[in-house]
N, C-alpha and C positions, 0 to 999 in steps of 0.2 A: 356642583352636580350639573351634568348636561341636561338639556331640555328633554331629550329622549328618556333619560333616567327619571327626571322629575315628572314627566307625563305618566310613566309607569307607576311610580310611587303614588302620585296623586290619584290615579284611577283605582289603584288597589285600596287606598284609604277611603275614597268615596264609595266604592263598591261595598266595603265592609260597613261603613256608616249607614248607607241607604238600606242595606239588608237588615241591619238592626232596627232602623227606624220603621221600615215597612213591617217587619215582624212584630214590633211593639204595637203598631196600629191595628193590623188585621187580627192579631191574636191578643187583643187588649185584656181579655179575662184570664189569661195564663199567668202563672206566678212569676215568670221571668220578664213580663212586658215592661215593667218599670226599669229594671236593670238594663234591658235592651235599649230603651229610650235614652237613658243616661249615657250608656256606652256610645250610642250614635252621636250624641252631642260632643263628647270628648274626642272621638275620632275625627269628627268634622272640624273641630278647632285645630287639630294637627294638620289636616288637609289644607285648611286655610293658610297656615304658615307656609306650607310647601308652595301653594298657589302664589303667595306674595313674593316668593324668591325670584320669580321670572316675570318678564313682560311677554304676554301671550298675544300672538297675532291671530287673525281669523282662522287660518289653517290649523294652528295649534288647538284652538278652541273646538274646531270641528273634529279633529283627531281625538281630543279628550272625550267629547260626547260619544263618538262612535265606539271607542274602546270601553268607556264606562257602561254603555248600554249592553254591549256584548258580554262583558264580565258580570254585570249585575244579573242579566237574564240567566246566565249559566249558574251563578250562585243560588238564585231563587229556585231554579229547577231542581237543584240538589237538596234543598231544604224542604223535605216532604211534610214536616211538622208545621210549616207556615201555611195558613189558609190560602186557597187559590185566588183570593181577591188580590193577592200580591201582584199579579201580572196586570191587573186593571190599574193599579196605582203607579206602576213603574215609571212610565213616561212622564207623568205629572211631577213625581218626586225628583226625577233627574232634572227636569227643566227648572223646577223651583230651586234646587240646590245649586245648579250652575249659575242661575241668576243671582243668587245670594253671594256667590263667590266672584261675580262679574266675569264668568266664563261662558256666557251664553252667546 
């Protein structure tokens, strides 16, 4: 898989994982919160595998962060059922996840 394809797949996976994680945190009292949290972990594990397939330089990491931020913001805007605190958490969750994957 080319780096461009890997970045696209990685950002798509991270977007979905973070959307689920944020949704489970801000709507913690909803019936789906636990399922969302578990789904987020599973998806993140898959993203981790994709991330390990390549050696990322600083430009790649910057691209990943920019694309992830754009995609996640769009996803969260579309999910009206997720509490609006979601936007307050977005940047911190992105940074935390990228750090965890050594992509910061």
